[in-house]
C-alpha positions as a Markdown table, in Angstrom:
| # | Residue | x | y | z |
|---|---|---|---|---|
| 1 | Unk | -12.9 | -14.5 | -6.5 |
| 2 | Unk | -13.3 | -11.5 | -4.4 |
| 3 | Unk | -13.4 | -8.8 | -7.1 |
| 4 | Unk | -14.8 | -9.2 | -10.6 |
| 5 | Unk | -16.6 | -12.6 | -9.8 |
| 6 | Unk | -18.2 | -11.8 | -6.5 |
| 7 | Unk | -21.7 | -12.2 | -8.2 |
| 8 | Unk | -20.9 | -15.8 | -9.0 |
| 9 | Unk | -23.3 | -18.3 | -7.4 |
| 10 | Unk | -20.7 | -21.1 | -7.1 |
| 11 | Unk | -18.0 | -18.9 | -5.6 |
| 12 | Unk | -20.5 | -17.4 | -3.2 |
| 13 | Unk | -21.5 | -20.8 | -1.9 |
| 14 | Unk | -17.8 | -21.8 | -1.3 |
| 15 | Unk | -17.2 | -18.7 | 0.7 |
| 16 | Unk | -20.6 | -18.9 | 2.7 |
| 17 | Unk | -19.1 | -20.7 | 5.7 |
| 18 | Unk | -16.5 | -17.9 | 6.3 |
| 19 | Unk | -18.6 | -15.1 | 4.9 |
| 20 | Unk | -17.7 | -12.6 | 7.7 |
| 21 | Unk | -14.0 | -13.1 | 6.9 |
| 22 | Unk | -14.7 | -12.1 | 3.2 |
| 23 | Unk | -17.0 | -9.1 | 3.8 |
| 24 | Unk | -16.3 | -8.0 | 7.4 |
| 25 | Unk | -13.9 | -5.3 | 8.8 |
| 26 | Unk | -10.9 | -7.1 | 9.9 |
| 27 | Unk | -9.5 | -6.2 | 13.3 |
| 28 | Unk | -6.7 | -7.7 | 15.4 |
| 29 | Unk | -8.1 | -9.9 | 18.3 |
| 30 | Unk | -6.1 | -8.2 | 21.1 |
| 31 | Unk | -7.1 | -4.8 | 19.8 |
| 32 | Unk | -10.9 | -5.8 | 19.6 |
| 33 | Unk | -10.6 | -7.1 | 23.3 |
| 34 | Unk | -9.0 | -3.8 | 24.5 |
| 35 | Unk | -11.8 | -1.7 | 22.7 |
| 36 | Unk | -14.5 | -4.1 | 24.1 |
| 37 | Unk | -15.5 | -5.3 | 20.4 |
| 38 | Unk | -16.6 | -8.8 | 19.6 |
| 39 | Unk | -16.7 | -10.9 | 16.4 |
| 40 | Unk | -19.6 | -10.2 | 14.3 |
| 41 | Unk | -20.5 | -6.9 | 16.1 |
| 42 | Unk | -21.7 | -3.9 | 13.9 |
| 43 | Unk | -19.5 | -0.9 | 14.2 |
| 44 | Unk | -19.4 | 2.6 | 12.8 |
| 45 | Unk | -16.2 | 3.3 | 10.9 |
| 46 | Unk | -15.3 | 7.0 | 10.4 |
| 47 | Unk | -12.7 | 8.3 | 8.0 |
| 48 | Unk | -11.1 | 11.1 | 10.2 |
| 49 | Unk | -9.7 | 13.0 | 7.3 |
| 50 | Unk | -12.8 | 13.3 | 5.2 |
| 51 | Unk | -15.6 | 12.7 | 7.8 |
| 52 | Unk | -17.1 | 9.8 | 5.9 |
| 53 | Unk | -18.9 | 7.0 | 7.8 |
| 54 | Unk | -20.0 | 3.6 | 7.1 |
| 55 | Unk | -21.3 | 0.6 | 9.1 |
| 56 | Unk | -19.4 | -2.6 | 9.0 |
| 57 | Unk | -19.6 | -6.1 | 10.7 |
| 58 | Unk | -16.4 | -7.0 | 12.5 |
| 59 | Unk | -14.2 | -10.1 | 11.7 |
| 60 | Unk | -11.9 | -10.5 | 14.8 |
| 61 | Unk | -8.7 | -12.2 | 13.8 |
| 62 | Unk | -4.9 | -12.7 | 14.5 |
| 63 | Unk | -4.2 | -12.3 | 10.8 |
| 64 | Unk | -3.9 | -8.5 | 11.0 |
| 65 | Unk | -1.7 | -6.1 | 12.9 |
| 66 | Unk | -3.1 | -4.4 | 16.0 |
| 67 | Unk | -2.7 | -0.9 | 14.5 |
| 68 | Unk | -4.5 | -1.6 | 11.3 |
| 69 | Unk | -7.9 | -2.6 | 10.0 |
| 70 | Unk | -8.9 | -4.1 | 6.6 |
| 71 | Unk | -12.0 | -3.9 | 4.7 |
| 72 | Unk | -12.3 | -6.1 | 1.5 |
| 73 | Unk | -13.0 | -3.8 | -1.3 |
| 74 | Unk | -15.1 | -6.0 | -3.6 |
| 75 | Unk | -18.4 | -6.1 | -1.6 |
| 76 | Unk | -21.0 | -3.7 | -0.3 |
| 77 | Unk | -22.4 | -2.8 | -3.7 |
| 78 | Unk | -25.9 | -1.5 | -3.6 |
| 79 | Unk | -26.5 | -2.5 | -7.3 |
| 80 | Unk | -29.8 | -4.4 | -7.3 |
| 81 | Unk | -28.8 | -6.3 | -10.4 |
| 82 | Unk | -26.1 | -8.1 | -8.4 |
| 83 | Unk | -28.5 | -10.7 | -7.1 |
| 84 | Unk | -25.9 | -12.6 | -5.2 |
| 85 | Unk | -23.3 | -10.1 | -4.1 |
| 86 | Unk | -25.5 | -7.0 | -3.8 |
| 87 | Unk | -25.9 | -5.8 | -0.2 |
| 88 | Unk | -23.3 | -8.0 | 1.3 |
| 89 | Unk | -20.6 | -6.4 | 3.4 |
| 90 | Unk | -19.6 | -2.7 | 3.4 |
| 91 | Unk | -18.7 | -0.6 | 0.3 |
| 92 | Unk | -15.1 | 0.7 | 0.9 |
| 93 | Unk | -15.7 | 3.4 | -1.7 |
| 94 | Unk | -18.3 | 5.0 | 0.6 |
| 95 | Unk | -15.6 | 5.5 | 3.2 |
| 96 | Unk | -12.6 | 6.6 | 1.1 |
| 97 | Unk | -12.5 | 9.9 | -0.8 |
| 98 | Unk | -11.6 | 10.5 | -4.4 |
| 99 | Unk | -8.0 | 11.5 | -3.9 |
| 100 | Unk | -5.1 | 11.5 | -6.4 |
| 101 | Unk | -1.4 | 11.2 | -5.2 |
| 102 | Unk | 0.2 | 14.5 | -6.7 |
| 103 | Unk | 3.6 | 12.9 | -8.0 |
| 104 | Unk | 2.6 | 9.5 | -9.2 |
| 105 | Unk | -1.0 | 10.4 | -10.0 |
| 106 | Unk | -2.2 | 7.1 | -8.3 |
| 107 | Unk | -5.5 | 6.6 | -6.6 |
| 108 | Unk | -4.9 | 7.0 | -2.7 |
| 109 | Unk | -7.3 | 4.5 | -1.5 |
| 110 | Unk | -5.6 | 3.4 | 1.7 |
| 111 | Unk | -4.1 | 6.7 | 3.0 |
| 112 | Unk | -6.5 | 7.6 | 5.8 |
| 113 | Unk | -7.1 | 7.1 | 9.5 |
| 114 | Unk | -10.3 | 5.7 | 10.9 |
| 115 | Unk | -12.2 | 5.7 | 14.1 |
| 116 | Unk | -14.2 | 2.7 | 15.1 |
| 117 | Unk | -17.2 | 2.9 | 17.5 |
| 118 | Unk | -20.1 | 0.7 | 18.4 |
| 119 | Unk | -22.9 | 1.2 | 16.0 |
| 120 | Unk | -26.4 | 2.0 | 17.3 |
| 121 | Unk | -27.7 | -0.4 | 14.5 |
| 122 | Unk | -27.8 | -4.0 | 15.2 |
| 123 | Unk | -27.7 | -4.9 | 11.4 |
| 124 | Unk | -26.0 | -3.4 | 8.5 |
| 125 | Unk | -28.2 | -0.9 | 6.6 |
């Protein structure tokens, strides 16, 4: 339900109790502690290769490796016609560049390194 149906009222109600897990930036618990981050904190995420930045709310979990972060790709749309899903989470496409792998011609959506810093904003924009 986290892709084409993210504007579905019934599915949105089911995910509401764990909404941050579905729309937040996943970070490993021990890594978050080392960096001084807490669950639910708003951070700035910067793509170091292309200098793109977004704000995201952290989801601190043991379900991800310490050297990796994960951002669900189906949320963060600013489309006003998405009355249920619009404005929830962070748009992954604002962080990643349009980049095509030269041999296989596939979209390179996960091949970049990010820097995470505390955000000056208390809420997502």
